[in-house]
N, C-alpha and C positions, 0 to 999 in steps of 0.2 A: 923543129925540135929545139934548135939553138935559140929561136925567138922566144919560145915558151920559157926556156931556162933563164934567159936574160930578164924576162918580165918578172919571174919569181924573185930573182936577186934584187931587182928594182923595188919590188913591193916590200921585201925584207929591210932594205936600206931605208925606205920611206918610213916604215913602221918604227925603226930604231931612232930615226931623226925626230919623229913627231913629239915625243916627250920634251926634248930640248926646245923645240919650236914653241910649244905651249908654255914652257917656263919663261922664255923670253917675252912672249906676249903678255903673260900675267904680270911680270915685274914692271914692264914698261907702262902698262895700263894702271896698275895699283899705285905706282909712284906718281903718275900723272894726277890721279884722283886725290891722293893723300896730300901732295904738295899744293894742289889747287885749294884745298881747305885750309892748309896752314897759312898760305899767302892771304887768303880771304880773311882769316881771323885777325891778322895784323891790320888790314884795310878797314874792317868793320869796327875795330876798337877805336878808330879815330872819329867815328860818327857818334854824335852825342844824343841825337833824337831817337827814342826807343821805337817809335812807329817806323821810322825810316830803316832802322836796324833790322826790324822784323821783315820788312819788304825785301831788303837785300839778302837776308838769310834764305827766304823763300826762293828767290831767284837762283841763289847758289845751289840750293838743294835740287832745283829743277835741272840745272846745268849738270850737276854731278849724277843725278838719276839717269840721264841719257847715257852717260859714260858707263855707269855700273850696269845698266840694262844691256848695252852693246857688248860689254865684256862677258857677262853671264850668258847672253844669247849666242855670241860667236864661239865661245869656248865650250859651252854646254857642260855635260858631265857633272862633275862635282859642284861647279859654280851654279848650276840650277838648284842644288840643295842649299847653297849659301843664300840664293835669292829667296827661297822658301823661309829660311830662318830670319833673314834681315827684313824682308818686305812685309812686316806685320803692322797693322794700324795702331797698336798700343806702344810700339817701340821706335819705329823708323819715322823720319819726316814724311809728311803726307805726300810730297812729290815722289819720294822713293816708292812708297806703297802703290801709288797709282800706276807706276811703270812696272814694278817687279811682280805684282800679284798676277799679272797675265802670264808669267813664266812657270806657274805651278805645274802645269801638265802639258807643256808645249815643247818638249825636247824634239829635235829633228828625228823624224821616223827613219828606221832602217828600210832599205829597199826590200820589196817582197821576195826577190830571188835569194837574198842573203838570209832572210827569215826562214825561207823554205829549206835552205841548206842546213841551218842550225837545227830546225825541227826534225828533219829526216835523219840527220847524223845522231841526234840525241835519242830519238824514239825507235830508230832502226827500221822504219817503214816509210813508204811514201805518204804524202798528205792524202792522196786519193784512197789509200788503203785504210786510213784511220778515220777520216772525216767525210761525212756526207756533204757538208758545206763548210767553207772556210772563207771568211771575209778578208780580202787582201788589204783593204784599208783598215788601219788599226783604230780601235776605240780611243786610244790615247797612247802617248809616248812620253816616258819619263827619262830620268838621267841614266838608269841602268838597264831598263827593259821597256818593251812596248807590249800592249795587250790587243788580242784579236778576238772577235766573236766567232764562234764556230758551232757545229753540231756533229756529234760523234755518229758513226754508222749504227743504225738500229736503235737510235735514241730519239725521244720526242722533246727533250729539253735542250736549251742552248748552254754552251759552256764558254768560259773565258780561257784563252791560251796566252800565257805570259812567256815571252821569249827574250832572252838576254841579247843586247846589242853586241855584235862581234868586236873584240879588241878593246872594250870599254874599261876593263879592270886595270890594265897597266896605266892608262891615261889618268884615271881618277886617283890612283895612288900617288902619281906625280903631282897632281893638283894639291892633294892634302899636304904633302911634304913642303911644297912652296908656301902654303898657308901657315904651316907651323913656324917657319922662319919669320914670316910677317908677324905672327902672333907674339913671338918672343920680342921682336923689335917694339911692337905697340905697347906691351906691358911694361917695358923698361922706359918708355918715353911718355906716353899719353894716358894709358888706362891702368889704374892700380888694381888689376884683377888677373888672376892666374889663367890667362887665356890659353897658354900652352897645354895645360892639363886637359882642357876642353877639346883642343884639336887632337890630342892623343886618343881620347875616348872616341872621337869621331872616326879616327883612323881604324880603330878596333871594330866599331859598329858597322862602318861601311864595308870593311873587309868581309864581314859575315854576309852581307847582302848579295854577294856573288854566288852563293850556294843556295839554290832553290829547294834542295831537299831539307835544309835547315829551316827555311821559311815555311815549308809545308808542315813540318813537325810543330813549329811554333803556332801556326794557325789552328792545327788540331788541338793542341794543348789549351790555347786560350778559349777556343770554341767550347771544349768540354767543360772548362772551369766556369764560364759564364752561363752555359746552358744548364749545368747540373746544380749550380748554387743559387739559382733564381727561378721563381715560378715561370717568369718569362724573361729571357735575356734582355738587358737594357739596349744592346746593339745586335745587329745581325752580323754573323761571321760566315764567309763563304765556306762551303764544304769542299774539301780537297778530293779529287778523283783518284782512287787507289790505282797504282800501277801506271800513273800518267805523270810521274814526277822524275826529273833528272836534275843535275846540277844547273843546267841552263834553260830548262823548260818546266813549266808548272801549269797543269790544267785543273780548273776549279769550276764550281757552279756559277752560272750567270745570275747576278742580282740586278733587277731592273729598278732604276731610281734616277733622281735628278742630282747632278753635282751641286754641292752646297753653295758654290759661287754663283750658280745659275738660279738659286732659289727665288730671288726677287723677280727675275724675268718670268719664271714659271708661275708665280702668284699673279703677276700682272696679266698673263695670258688667260688665266682662269677667272679674271675679274675680281681678284681678292686685293683689297687695299693693303699694301705692304706695311702700312703704319696703323692698320686697324686692329681691333681686339682679337679677331681670329688669327691674324698673322702673328701678333705678339704672343698669343698662347702657343702657337706652333713653334715659334723660336725658343720659348722657355722649355717646351717639351723636348726639343732637339738637344739643348744644352744640358738639361737634367739627365737625359739618357746617356749622352757622351760622358759627362762628368761622373755620373754614377758608375758607369763601366770602368772608368779610369781609377776611381777611388777604390773599387774592389780589387782591380788588378794590381795596383801599386801596393796598397796597404794590407790586403788579406793574402793575396797569392805571392806577391813579390816578383811575378813574371808578367811583363806588360808590353803592349804595343807601344812603341816609342816614337811614332811618326804621325800624329794627328793633324797633318797640314790639309788644307781644303781639298787638294786633289785626291785625297784618300777617303773622303766622306761623301756618301750618297744619302739623299733623303728619299725614302720610299713612301708608299701609301700610309696615310694616318700618322704622319710625322715620325715614322719609324726611321731609325738611323742604321746604315750599313757601314761598317768599318773595314776598309780594304788595305791591301799591301802590308804583309807582315815581315818584310825584309829587315826592318829595324825593330828588334825586340830587346828587352833587357831583363836580366834576372838579378834582383838585389839580394845580397846576403842579409840574413836576419837582423844583424846589428844595425845596418843602414835602414832597412825597412822599418824597424821599430823606432830607431832614432828619428826617422822622418815622421812617423806617427806622432811622436812626442812634439815635434815642431809644428805639425798641423794643429794640435790642440793649443799650443802656445799662440799661434797666429789667430785662431778662431776666438780665443779668450783675451787677446791683446795683453799677453803676459810676458813682459820683458825678461824677467828672471828665467822663466822656463825656456824662452827663445835662446838666450845666451848659453844655457846649459845644453840645449839641443845642438847648437853650433859646435860646441866642444865635443859632444858625443859623436857627431857626424864627421868630425875631423876637418871642419871648415876653419882654417886659420885666419884670424883677422887682427888688424892693428888699428887702434884708435886712441887718440890722446884726449878726447873730449870727456867732460864730466858726465854727460848723459849717455855714456857708452851703451848701456843696456837698452835704452830706448831707441838709440840709432840702430842697434843690432836687430831689434824687432822690426823697425821700418825696412831695414835691408832684407830681412827674411820675407816680409810681405811683398816687397818689390820683386824679389826673385822667385818666390814659391807660392804666391797666391794670385788668383785671377782678378781680384777686385781692384777697381780703379778709384782713386780719391774723387770726391764729388766735383763735377765740372771739368775733370781732366780726361782727355782722350789719348794723350801720349805721355808716357812716364818720363821721357827725356833722361835716361839713366846716367848720362855723362854730363848733365848740367851741374853747376857749382852747388846747387841745393840738394842734389841727389845724395842718398845715403852711400851709393857706390863711390862717390867722390870723397865723402867724409870718412869712410872706413876702407882701409886697404885690405883686399882679400888676397892674402899671401899664399894660401894653400886651399885648393878645392878638389875633393876626391873625384877622380875621373868617372867613377861609377855613378855619381850623382848628376852628371851632366844630362843623362837621358831623362831624369825626373825634371830637371830645370827646363830643358827644351820642351818637354811635353806640356808642362804648366804654361810656358810662354806661348806655345801654339794654341792651347785652349783659351788663353786670355785674348789672343789675336782674333780667334773665332767669335768670342763673346762681344768684343768691341765692334767687329765687322757686322754682327747681327744687331747691334745696338742694345744689348742686354748686359747690364753690369751685375755680376754675381760673384760670390766668394766660394771658390772650391774648398777652401779650408773650413768654412762653416758647414758646407754640405758634407764634407768628409769626416767631420769631427766624430760622429757616432761610429763610423767604420774604424777610425783610428783608435778610439776607446776599446772597441771590441778586439782589435788586433793586440793591443797592450794587455787586455784582460786575459786573452787566450794564452799569452806568453808568460802570464803570472806577474806582469809588471804593474798591473792595476788591480786592486782588490775587487772581487765579485761581491754581490749583495750578501751572499752566504758568508764570505770571509769577514765582511764588516759586522754582520750580526754576531759571528763567533767571537770577534775581538771585543765587541760591546759587552757580550755575556761574561767574557773573561775579566774585563775591567770591573764589572759589577760584582763578580765573585771576589776579586781582590779587595775591593772597597769594603765588602761585608766582612772579609777575613780580618782586615786590620782596623775595623770600626770598633 
């Protein structure tokens, strides 16, 4: 008995010490990576040959990528989410992407006995009473939870059971607070961007992810909106099984498909040339479906899935797309939804005046001393909120001297817009990864116009006709 009591005390002490241990690990590693780049910048500035500079930068990125990968892999949790955001082919150095992309769905799995404990405690029955079959090996493990394939008793279809990792919530919130301090330092020294507001929004959003009942409601709401507002939904959304949801367990229908990161391998297996016409058409269909769904969710509903990283996307038969994991969703207030609709039109039309007006309307505070401020604001908007890449460019290098982010200081950025920004950047990363360059702003323009018309902010055809008749009547009256 005393042995058991001592073991419980030991476990509680260990649990209390872990956040401090993680904080120390983060700061030691982050300082090492950051100072490594600062020292390298001084060294490379002494090299005059441009080609030699490029080679040295590539070597430095490879060296740093190993350290970033090791930090994210060892610490897991929130740092796997950071890897998903940073490791995108349109934004990060190629060496980082090659290393970090493999972390999308590779969090360490929780032991099955711990999974069983969570399941039975949450559902109030043993696994044997609920399931006819339950695969002990998970389909995948992410930062907050892992998923298992199973079959309910008396059912003929398979289900997916999502189970939260025990003790993960406390550790992830510690990670976020460490990152917030780092963000404050970075925005005061190196990056003229309101990074702190972004990390605050991340704290809010990730806090929601620990409640699976919230996720289930979000999944139902998005499924209903997409299925009821389209003849055929642009994406498949899993159906939640009623009475099989708790705060830490979520049971939903199983959708069979290929992870988008494995699409090239799957095509090769089937004898399809990944660069041939058939493959190109399939890639365009995939992006059209995903982008179409997001345009409707963001601009028409204002309630959207805010985590389209590759681990959450399956490709099913006939290039159908399934969108998984609704832990991160966002609801935009109407003023931001309509302000963003206005910005979409500005980006699609290359309209600098409308872009600067939209920035003010959205509450994005900027500072720029340049004469062509409006043009730079349009470039900044397209860098942040559109998926299209300039011709011949594979990575935007947002912090290079020529970048609009360097030319314009973003002093205030609404926390609520971070989810839109992150969603667009993830969609851009997917398009670059698939080798398809497209503009979501151009695709979303009709949806944005419809949203503004329904709100009364854009005149309908009937309104225009009425105004035209009124002007004609007035001319006749005063003729």
